[in-house]
C-alpha positions as CSV (number, residue, x, y, z in Angstrom):
1,M,11.4,7.3,27.4
2,S,11.7,9.7,30.5
3,D,15.0,10.2,32.6
4,D,12.9,8.8,35.6
5,A,12.0,6.4,33.5
6,K,15.4,5.4,32.9
7,D,17.1,5.9,36.5
8,A,14.2,3.8,37.7
9,G,15.6,1.0,35.5
10,L,19.0,2.2,36.5
11,V,18.7,1.7,39.8
12,A,16.5,-1.3,39.6
13,M,19.5,-2.7,37.8
14,I,21.9,-2.1,40.7
15,G,20.1,-3.0,43.0
16,S,19.3,-6.3,41.6
17,I,22.8,-6.9,41.8
18,L,24.0,-5.2,44.9
19,G,21.5,-6.3,46.6
20,G,21.0,-9.8,45.7
21,N,16.3,-10.3,45.4
22,K,15.6,-7.2,46.6
23,R,14.5,-4.7,44.3
24,A,14.1,-0.3,45.0
25,E,11.6,0.8,46.2
26,A,11.6,3.7,43.4
27,A,11.9,1.1,40.7
28,G,8.0,1.0,39.9
29,P,7.1,0.3,36.3
30,P,7.4,3.3,34.1
31,P,4.3,5.0,33.1
32,L,2.5,3.3,30.0
33,A,2.5,7.2,27.8
34,D,6.3,6.9,28.1
35,F,5.9,3.7,25.5
36,L,2.9,5.0,23.6
37,P,4.2,7.2,20.8
38,S,3.0,10.7,20.1
39,A,1.3,11.6,16.8
40,P,2.6,14.8,15.5
41,A,-0.1,17.4,15.9
42,A,-1.7,17.9,12.5
43,A,-1.3,20.7,10.4
44,P,-5.1,22.7,10.0
45,A,-5.9,22.0,6.5
46,P,-5.0,24.9,4.0
47,V,-7.9,26.4,2.8
48,V,-9.2,25.9,-1.1
49,V,-10.9,29.3,-2.5
50,E,-12.8,28.2,-5.4
51,I,-13.0,30.4,-8.0
52,P,-15.9,30.1,-10.7
53,E,-15.6,29.1,-13.9
54,A,-16.0,31.8,-16.3
55,A,-19.0,31.2,-18.9
56,S,-18.4,31.2,-21.9
57,P,-20.8,34.4,-24.0
58,K,-20.9,31.7,-26.9
59,L,-22.5,29.4,-24.4
60,Q,-25.1,31.5,-23.0
61,N,-26.6,32.9,-25.9
62,A,-26.4,28.7,-27.2
63,S,-30.4,27.0,-27.6
64,E,-30.0,23.5,-26.0
65,K,-28.7,21.4,-28.8
66,D,-25.6,24.1,-29.2
67,A,-25.2,23.2,-25.6
68,S,-25.2,19.1,-26.0
69,E,-23.3,19.7,-29.4
70,A,-20.5,21.4,-27.2
71,V,-20.4,18.5,-24.7
72,A,-20.5,15.9,-27.0
73,T,-17.6,17.3,-28.7
74,T,-15.1,16.9,-26.0
75,P,-11.8,14.8,-26.6
76,K,-12.6,11.2,-25.2
77,P,-10.2,9.3,-23.4
78,A,-7.6,7.6,-25.5
79,Q,-8.5,3.6,-25.7
80,P,-5.6,1.3,-25.0
81,V,-3.5,0.1,-27.6
82,S,-4.3,-3.5,-28.4
83,Q,-1.9,-6.1,-26.5
84,A,0.4,-7.6,-28.3
85,L,0.4,-11.4,-28.1
86,T,2.8,-14.6,-28.4
87,P,1.8,-16.8,-31.0
88,D,-0.5,-19.0,-28.2
89,G,-1.9,-16.3,-28.2
90,K,-0.8,-14.9,-24.3
91,R,-0.6,-11.5,-23.6
92,L,3.1,-9.6,-23.8
93,L,3.5,-7.8,-20.1
94,P,6.0,-5.6,-18.3
95,A,7.0,-7.3,-14.7
96,E,5.3,-4.1,-13.4
97,A,1.9,-5.0,-15.2
98,I,1.9,-8.6,-14.2
99,A,2.9,-7.7,-10.8
100,D,-0.2,-5.5,-10.4
101,L,-2.3,-8.5,-12.0
102,V,-1.3,-10.7,-8.7
103,L,-1.5,-7.9,-6.5
104,G,-5.1,-7.3,-7.4
105,E,-5.5,-11.1,-7.5
106,L,-4.1,-11.4,-3.5
107,R,-6.0,-7.9,-2.5
108,K,-9.6,-10.1,-2.8
109,I,-8.2,-12.6,-0.4
110,E,-10.1,-11.9,3.1
111,G,-7.4,-10.5,5.7
112,F,-4.9,-8.7,3.0
113,P,-3.3,-6.1,3.7
114,A,-4.6,-2.9,1.7
115,S,-0.7,-1.5,2.0
116,G,2.8,-2.9,2.9
117,V,2.8,-5.5,0.8
118,S,5.5,-5.6,-2.5
119,V,5.3,-8.1,-5.6
120,T,8.1,-8.7,-7.5
121,V,8.2,-10.5,-10.9
122,Y,11.4,-12.4,-12.1
123,G,12.2,-15.0,-14.3
124,Y,11.7,-15.4,-18.4
125,R,9.6,-18.4,-19.6
126,H,8.6,-19.6,-16.8
127,W,8.3,-16.9,-14.2
128,N,7.1,-16.2,-10.8
129,A,6.2,-13.7,-8.2
130,M,7.5,-13.1,-4.6
131,L,5.9,-11.4,-1.9
132,T,7.5,-9.4,0.2
133,F,5.9,-7.0,3.8
134,A,7.0,-4.0,5.5
135,P,7.3,-4.3,9.1
136,F,3.6,-4.7,10.8
137,S,1.8,-4.6,7.7
138,T,0.1,-8.7,8.9
139,N,1.5,-10.8,11.3
140,F,3.5,-13.7,10.7
141,Q,0.6,-16.3,9.8
142,N,-1.0,-14.6,6.9
143,A,2.1,-13.6,5.8
144,T,2.6,-17.4,5.4
145,R,-0.9,-17.7,4.1
146,F,-0.8,-15.3,1.3
147,R,3.0,-16.8,0.4
148,Q,1.1,-19.8,0.2
149,A,-1.5,-18.4,-2.4
150,L,1.1,-17.3,-5.1
151,P,2.5,-20.3,-6.5
152,D,-1.2,-21.4,-7.7
153,L,-2.3,-17.8,-8.1
154,V,0.9,-17.5,-10.6
155,F,0.0,-21.2,-12.7
156,K,-3.6,-19.5,-13.7
157,L,-1.3,-16.7,-14.9
158,R,1.4,-18.2,-17.0
159,R,-1.8,-19.6,-18.6
160,F,-2.5,-16.4,-19.8
161,V,0.2,-13.8,-19.7
162,E,3.8,-13.9,-20.5
163,L,6.3,-11.6,-19.5
164,E,7.7,-9.3,-21.9
165,I,11.6,-8.1,-21.9
């Protein structure tokens, strides 16, 4: 807020105290620009120079068959390790993985915020989850609606997932 707006506010307050309900002439509302947050100027994006890859002389002289074999021999991503199971057939997952599952299911609800939501999983046998929202990520009514949907979601997930210690 600018100094002029602060001074005008002080003059208005002093005038209302000393002069009753009379308002000072200079005590108008401050301009809207004083209240709007100003975003810092974005720095120019760095220029990325693309460096061409050096072509292997072996692949330049190889036939199409050799090139396809070279592509086929590239390492494949590792397959996920099989999940540990309880005697009941439930998957044992750490709290972070269960929180990701809960958050993924909640994101399917219309109006769920894209960011500013934290899921905390706690407990042991009958684990539970708690939602916390960052300021201004959603309004009170939507936060209440999401929190009311959470117990049903946790109840369904408990049938398939057990918390790993």
